[in-house]
A tleap script that builds the chain and sets N, CA, C and O, in Angstrom:
source leaprc.protein.ff14SB
mol = sequence {
  NMET TYR THR ASN GLU ASP GLN LYS GLY TRP
  HIE PHE GLN LEU HIE ALA LYS THR HIE ILE
  GLU SER TRP LEU ILE GLU GLU TYR HIE PHE
  ILE ASN LEU ALA HIE LYS LYS ASP GLY SER
  SER VAL LEU GLU GLY ARG LEU PRO ASP LEU
  SER ALA PHE TYR GLY VAL LEU LEU LEU LEU
  ARG ASP THR GLY ILE ASP ILE LEU SER LEU
  LYS LEU LYS ARG CYS GLU TYR CPRO
}
set mol.1.N position { 108.375 126.383 95.582 }
set mol.1.CA position { 109.736 125.903 95.442 }
set mol.1.C position { 109.899 124.599 96.223 }
set mol.1.O position { 109.483 124.509 97.378 }
set mol.2.N position { 110.494 123.603 95.602 }
set mol.2.CA position { 110.713 122.312 96.238 }
set mol.2.C position { 112.110 122.242 96.848 }
set mol.2.O position { 113.072 122.807 96.328 }
set mol.3.N position { 112.183 121.535 97.962 }
set mol.3.CA position { 113.471 121.321 98.624 }
set mol.3.C position { 113.771 119.832 98.624 }
set mol.3.O position { 112.943 119.032 98.189 }
set mol.4.N position { 114.942 119.455 99.105 }
set mol.4.CA position { 115.292 118.037 99.217 }
set mol.4.C position { 114.330 117.296 100.132 }
set mol.4.O position { 114.073 116.109 99.929 }
set mol.5.N position { 113.795 117.985 101.142 }
set mol.5.CA position { 112.849 117.340 102.057 }
set mol.5.C position { 111.575 116.919 101.330 }
set mol.5.O position { 110.944 115.936 101.717 }
set mol.6.N position { 111.186 117.651 100.278 }
set mol.6.CA position { 109.974 117.322 99.535 }
set mol.6.C position { 110.134 116.023 98.750 }
set mol.6.O position { 109.135 115.422 98.355 }
set mol.7.N position { 111.346 115.584 98.518 }
set mol.7.CA position { 111.595 114.377 97.748 }
set mol.7.C position { 111.795 113.159 98.642 }
set mol.7.O position { 112.043 112.063 98.141 }
set mol.8.N position { 111.694 113.332 99.942 }
set mol.8.CA position { 111.853 112.202 100.852 }
set mol.8.C position { 110.484 111.676 101.258 }
set mol.8.O position { 109.483 112.391 101.211 }
set mol.9.N position { 110.468 110.442 101.649 }
set mol.9.CA position { 109.224 109.827 102.083 }
set mol.9.C position { 109.518 108.554 102.842 }
set mol.9.O position { 110.638 108.331 103.302 }
set mol.10.N position { 108.519 107.736 102.966 }
set mol.10.CA position { 108.627 106.484 103.712 }
set mol.10.C position { 108.110 105.333 102.865 }
set mol.10.O position { 107.010 105.400 102.317 }
set mol.11.N position { 108.902 104.286 102.762 }
set mol.11.CA position { 108.476 103.066 102.074 }
set mol.11.C position { 108.084 102.074 103.164 }
set mol.11.O position { 108.805 101.905 104.148 }
set mol.12.N position { 106.947 101.423 102.986 }
set mol.12.CA position { 106.519 100.445 103.983 }
set mol.12.C position { 106.066 99.156 103.323 }
set mol.12.O position { 105.620 99.136 102.176 }
set mol.13.N position { 106.198 98.090 104.083 }
set mol.13.CA position { 105.659 96.786 103.693 }
set mol.13.C position { 105.016 96.207 104.943 }
set mol.13.O position { 105.658 96.093 105.988 }
set mol.14.N position { 103.759 95.848 104.830 }
set mol.14.CA position { 102.995 95.357 105.964 }
set mol.14.C position { 102.368 94.016 105.602 }
set mol.14.O position { 101.695 93.898 104.578 }
set mol.15.N position { 102.586 93.012 106.436 }
set mol.15.CA position { 102.022 91.680 106.224 }
set mol.15.C position { 100.896 91.499 107.242 }
set mol.15.O position { 101.138 91.508 108.449 }
set mol.16.N position { 99.679 91.337 106.756 }
set mol.16.CA position { 98.504 91.182 107.609 }
set mol.16.C position { 98.079 89.723 107.663 }
set mol.16.O position { 98.242 88.975 106.700 }
set mol.17.N position { 97.536 89.336 108.798 }
set mol.17.CA position { 97.170 87.938 109.032 }
set mol.17.C position { 96.003 87.470 108.147 }
set mol.17.O position { 95.925 86.297 107.781 }
set mol.18.N position { 95.118 88.379 107.816 }
set mol.18.CA position { 93.913 88.003 107.083 }
set mol.18.C position { 93.853 88.657 105.706 }
set mol.18.O position { 94.672 89.509 105.359 }
set mol.19.N position { 92.880 88.239 104.954 }
set mol.19.CA position { 92.616 88.789 103.622 }
set mol.19.C position { 92.052 90.195 103.787 }
set mol.19.O position { 91.057 90.384 104.487 }
set mol.20.N position { 92.676 91.180 103.151 }
set mol.20.CA position { 92.189 92.557 103.189 }
set mol.20.C position { 91.418 92.819 101.904 }
set mol.20.O position { 91.926 92.587 100.807 }
set mol.21.N position { 90.218 93.292 102.044 }
set mol.21.CA position { 89.398 93.601 100.872 }
set mol.21.C position { 89.958 94.830 100.162 }
set mol.21.O position { 90.388 95.782 100.813 }
set mol.22.N position { 89.954 94.814 98.841 }
set mol.22.CA position { 90.543 95.901 98.067 }
set mol.22.C position { 89.800 97.227 98.250 }
set mol.22.O position { 90.411 98.292 98.162 }
set mol.23.N position { 88.490 97.172 98.504 }
set mol.23.CA position { 87.742 98.415 98.677 }
set mol.23.C position { 88.211 99.192 99.901 }
set mol.23.O position { 88.032 100.408 99.973 }
set mol.24.N position { 88.813 98.492 100.864 }
set mol.24.CA position { 89.251 99.139 102.094 }
set mol.24.C position { 90.354 100.161 101.841 }
set mol.24.O position { 90.432 101.179 102.529 }
set mol.25.N position { 91.200 99.891 100.861 }
set mol.25.CA position { 92.321 100.804 100.600 }
set mol.25.C position { 92.246 101.454 99.221 }
set mol.25.O position { 93.235 102.024 98.761 }
set mol.26.N position { 91.102 101.382 98.554 }
set mol.26.CA position { 91.021 101.892 97.185 }
set mol.26.C position { 91.278 103.398 97.089 }
set mol.26.O position { 91.686 103.877 96.032 }
set mol.27.N position { 91.055 104.139 98.146 }
set mol.27.CA position { 91.356 105.574 98.089 }
set mol.27.C position { 92.852 105.864 98.215 }
set mol.27.O position { 93.296 106.980 97.948 }
set mol.28.N position { 93.615 104.871 98.616 }
set mol.28.CA position { 95.069 105.007 98.723 }
set mol.28.C position { 95.709 104.475 97.438 }
set mol.28.O position { 96.129 103.319 97.395 }
set mol.29.N position { 95.786 105.283 96.416 }
set mol.29.CA position { 96.286 104.857 95.103 }
set mol.29.C position { 97.765 104.493 95.126 }
set mol.29.O position { 98.258 103.854 94.196 }
set mol.30.N position { 98.461 104.881 96.152 }
set mol.30.CA position { 99.901 104.653 96.253 }
set mol.30.C position { 100.237 103.366 96.996 }
set mol.30.O position { 101.410 103.078 97.232 }
set mol.31.N position { 99.215 102.582 97.370 }
set mol.31.CA position { 99.431 101.334 98.101 }
set mol.31.C position { 99.070 100.159 97.199 }
set mol.31.O position { 98.003 100.135 96.586 }
set mol.32.N position { 99.976 99.184 97.126 }
set mol.32.CA position { 99.714 97.944 96.389 }
set mol.32.C position { 99.253 96.879 97.371 }
set mol.32.O position { 99.772 96.781 98.483 }
set mol.33.N position { 98.288 96.092 96.960 }
set mol.33.CA position { 97.735 95.027 97.788 }
set mol.33.C position { 97.927 93.697 97.080 }
set mol.33.O position { 97.579 93.554 95.907 }
set mol.34.N position { 98.479 92.727 97.791 }
set mol.34.CA position { 98.644 91.371 97.254 }
set mol.34.C position { 98.069 90.377 98.254 }
set mol.34.O position { 98.260 90.506 99.464 }
set mol.35.N position { 97.363 89.384 97.726 }
set mol.35.CA position { 96.800 88.328 98.570 }
set mol.35.C position { 97.649 87.075 98.432 }
set mol.35.O position { 98.014 86.675 97.326 }
set mol.36.N position { 97.955 86.469 99.556 }
set mol.36.CA position { 98.755 85.246 99.570 }
set mol.36.C position { 97.835 84.025 99.627 }
set mol.36.O position { 96.673 84.128 100.019 }
set mol.37.N position { 98.367 82.875 99.232 }
set mol.37.CA position { 97.588 81.629 99.232 }
set mol.37.C position { 97.168 81.201 100.635 }
set mol.37.O position { 96.161 80.512 100.805 }
set mol.38.N position { 97.946 81.613 101.643 }
set mol.38.CA position { 97.629 81.221 103.024 }
set mol.38.C position { 96.527 82.086 103.652 }
set mol.38.O position { 96.206 81.920 104.829 }
set mol.39.N position { 95.951 83.004 102.874 }
set mol.39.CA position { 94.869 83.845 103.373 }
set mol.39.C position { 95.329 85.184 103.918 }
set mol.39.O position { 94.507 86.011 104.313 }
set mol.40.N position { 96.625 85.403 103.944 }
set mol.40.CA position { 97.153 86.671 104.436 }
set mol.40.C position { 97.230 87.684 103.297 }
set mol.40.O position { 96.995 87.347 102.136 }
set mol.41.N position { 97.561 88.925 103.640 }
set mol.41.CA position { 97.679 89.994 102.660 }
set mol.41.C position { 98.959 90.778 102.897 }
set mol.41.O position { 99.467 90.839 104.017 }
set mol.42.N position { 99.475 91.376 101.829 }
set mol.42.CA position { 100.654 92.228 101.924 }
set mol.42.C position { 100.308 93.585 101.322 }
set mol.42.O position { 99.860 93.678 100.179 }
set mol.43.N position { 100.523 94.627 102.104 }
set mol.43.CA position { 100.379 95.998 101.629 }
set mol.43.C position { 101.767 96.577 101.472 }
set mol.43.O position { 102.629 96.372 102.327 }
set mol.44.N position { 101.991 97.298 100.385 }
set mol.44.CA position { 103.301 97.903 100.164 }
set mol.44.C position { 103.120 99.211 99.409 }
set mol.44.O position { 102.295 99.310 98.501 }
set mol.45.N position { 103.899 100.209 99.794 }
set mol.45.CA position { 103.811 101.477 99.099 }
set mol.45.C position { 104.715 102.537 99.696 }
set mol.45.O position { 105.459 102.296 100.647 }
set mol.46.N position { 104.626 103.723 99.101 }
set mol.46.CA position { 105.397 104.873 99.580 }
set mol.46.C position { 104.435 105.923 100.099 }
set mol.46.O position { 103.382 106.174 99.514 }
set mol.47.N position { 104.817 106.525 101.203 }
set mol.47.CA position { 104.006 107.562 101.821 }
set mol.47.C position { 104.842 108.816 102.008 }
set mol.47.O position { 106.048 108.728 102.236 }
set mol.48.N position { 104.217 109.982 101.914 }
set mol.48.CA position { 104.988 111.219 102.004 }
set mol.48.C position { 105.522 111.529 103.394 }
set mol.48.O position { 106.561 112.174 103.534 }
set mol.49.N position { 104.812 111.070 104.426 }
set mol.49.CA position { 105.245 111.369 105.788 }
set mol.49.C position { 104.677 110.341 106.765 }
set mol.49.O position { 103.872 109.488 106.391 }
set mol.50.N position { 105.103 110.436 108.005 }
set mol.50.CA position { 104.669 109.463 109.005 }
set mol.50.C position { 103.194 109.600 109.364 }
set mol.50.O position { 102.564 108.616 109.752 }
set mol.51.N position { 102.637 110.792 109.243 }
set mol.51.CA position { 101.217 110.945 109.559 }
set mol.51.C position { 100.356 110.144 108.575 }
set mol.51.O position { 99.326 109.593 108.965 }
set mol.52.N position { 100.764 110.076 107.322 }
set mol.52.CA position { 100.044 109.252 106.344 }
set mol.52.C position { 100.156 107.775 106.713 }
set mol.52.O position { 99.190 107.025 106.575 }
set mol.53.N position { 101.325 107.359 107.178 }
set mol.53.CA position { 101.512 105.972 107.602 }
set mol.53.C position { 100.630 105.645 108.801 }
set mol.53.O position { 100.010 104.582 108.848 }
set mol.54.N position { 100.574 106.549 109.764 }
set mol.54.CA position { 99.710 106.328 110.927 }
set mol.54.C position { 98.245 106.235 110.515 }
set mol.54.O position { 97.476 105.487 111.119 }
set mol.55.N position { 97.861 106.982 109.501 }
set mol.55.CA position { 96.496 106.888 108.990 }
set mol.55.C position { 96.175 105.497 108.482 }
set mol.55.O position { 95.084 104.980 108.722 }
set mol.56.N position { 97.123 104.887 107.778 }
set mol.56.CA position { 96.938 103.514 107.286 }
set mol.56.C position { 96.851 102.547 108.472 }
set mol.56.O position { 96.001 101.657 108.488 }
set mol.57.N position { 97.720 102.722 109.448 }
set mol.57.CA position { 97.694 101.855 110.633 }
set mol.57.C position { 96.366 101.968 111.384 }
set mol.57.O position { 95.810 100.961 111.821 }
set mol.58.N position { 95.867 103.179 111.532 }
set mol.58.CA position { 94.594 103.377 112.224 }
set mol.58.C position { 93.438 102.739 111.462 }
set mol.58.O position { 92.521 102.186 112.069 }
set mol.59.N position { 93.480 102.813 110.145 }
set mol.59.CA position { 92.460 102.172 109.325 }
set mol.59.C position { 92.448 100.661 109.577 }
set mol.59.O position { 91.387 100.062 109.754 }
set mol.60.N position { 93.629 100.058 109.592 }
set mol.60.CA position { 93.718 98.616 109.842 }
set mol.60.C position { 93.281 98.277 111.257 }
set mol.60.O position { 92.589 97.283 111.477 }
set mol.61.N position { 93.681 99.092 112.207 }
set mol.61.CA position { 93.288 98.859 113.606 }
set mol.61.C position { 91.772 98.924 113.751 }
set mol.61.O position { 91.169 98.063 114.393 }
set mol.62.N position { 91.159 99.937 113.160 }
set mol.62.CA position { 89.721 100.136 113.296 }
set mol.62.C position { 88.906 99.035 112.640 }
set mol.62.O position { 87.751 98.819 113.007 }
set mol.63.N position { 89.488 98.338 111.677 }
set mol.63.CA position { 88.780 97.232 111.025 }
set mol.63.C position { 89.145 95.880 111.632 }
set mol.63.O position { 88.644 94.846 111.191 }
set mol.64.N position { 90.017 95.883 112.643 }
set mol.64.CA position { 90.348 94.660 113.367 }
set mol.64.C position { 91.322 93.746 112.653 }
set mol.64.O position { 91.341 92.543 112.915 }
set mol.65.N position { 92.128 94.286 111.761 }
set mol.65.CA position { 93.084 93.465 111.016 }
set mol.65.C position { 94.363 93.305 111.830 }
set mol.65.O position { 94.956 94.291 112.268 }
set mol.66.N position { 94.784 92.059 112.028 }
set mol.66.CA position { 96.010 91.760 112.769 }
set mol.66.C position { 97.224 91.881 111.861 }
set mol.66.O position { 97.217 91.398 110.729 }
set mol.67.N position { 98.269 92.532 112.369 }
set mol.67.CA position { 99.502 92.724 111.612 }
set mol.67.C position { 100.531 91.686 112.048 }
set mol.67.O position { 100.830 91.562 113.235 }
set mol.68.N position { 101.071 90.943 111.085 }
set mol.68.CA position { 102.098 89.940 111.378 }
set mol.68.C position { 103.494 90.544 111.368 }
set mol.68.O position { 104.317 90.219 112.223 }
set mol.69.N position { 103.766 91.423 110.403 }
set mol.69.CA position { 105.073 92.071 110.336 }
set mol.69.C position { 104.936 93.426 109.659 }
set mol.69.O position { 103.978 93.698 108.935 }
set mol.70.N position { 105.935 94.266 109.925 }
set mol.70.CA position { 105.925 95.607 109.391 }
set mol.70.C position { 107.352 96.064 109.154 }
set mol.70.O position { 108.207 95.936 110.031 }
set mol.71.N position { 107.609 96.600 107.960 }
set mol.71.CA position { 108.909 97.197 107.633 }
set mol.71.C position { 108.658 98.626 107.195 }
set mol.71.O position { 107.801 98.887 106.350 }
set mol.72.N position { 109.405 99.544 107.772 }
set mol.72.CA position { 109.268 100.948 107.443 }
set mol.72.C position { 110.664 101.531 107.251 }
set mol.72.O position { 111.540 101.376 108.102 }
set mol.73.N position { 110.855 102.201 106.118 }
set mol.73.CA position { 112.202 102.707 105.794 }
set mol.73.C position { 112.095 104.080 105.160 }
set mol.73.O position { 111.251 104.324 104.298 }
set mol.74.N position { 112.963 104.967 105.604 }
set mol.74.CA position { 113.055 106.315 105.026 }
set mol.74.C position { 113.665 106.194 103.638 }
set mol.74.O position { 114.635 105.457 103.460 }
set mol.75.N position { 113.126 106.890 102.660 }
set mol.75.CA position { 113.656 106.786 101.302 }
set mol.75.C position { 113.544 108.132 100.594 }
set mol.75.O position { 112.902 109.062 101.083 }
set mol.76.N position { 114.177 108.211 99.449 }
set mol.76.CA position { 114.067 109.386 98.602 }
set mol.76.C position { 113.333 108.983 97.342 }
set mol.76.O position { 113.575 107.911 96.787 }
set mol.77.N position { 112.440 109.838 96.894 }
set mol.77.CA position { 111.712 109.577 95.662 }
set mol.77.C position { 112.615 109.856 94.479 }
set mol.77.O position { 113.440 110.769 94.521 }
set mol.78.N position { 112.463 109.073 93.424 }
set mol.78.CA position { 113.302 109.301 92.230 }
set mol.78.C position { 112.980 110.613 91.558 }
set mol.78.O position { 113.592 110.955 90.546 }
savepdb mol mol.pdb
quit
């Protein structure tokens, strides 16, 4: 049985200083990756909970990617 809590999640947008290779996040099908002309990258997507978000942050930390900005917002899935 699903509750209202099951329909909530977190939307994030992360701007990284460097180019992120697509293979790094290919297992995260819910994350979109865009490369900017200035060599930076933008990750954006929805995550079911904060532990999933921390997993993405740890992945970036472990690969040495610098984060320029981060937006995180609680949302409801359609």
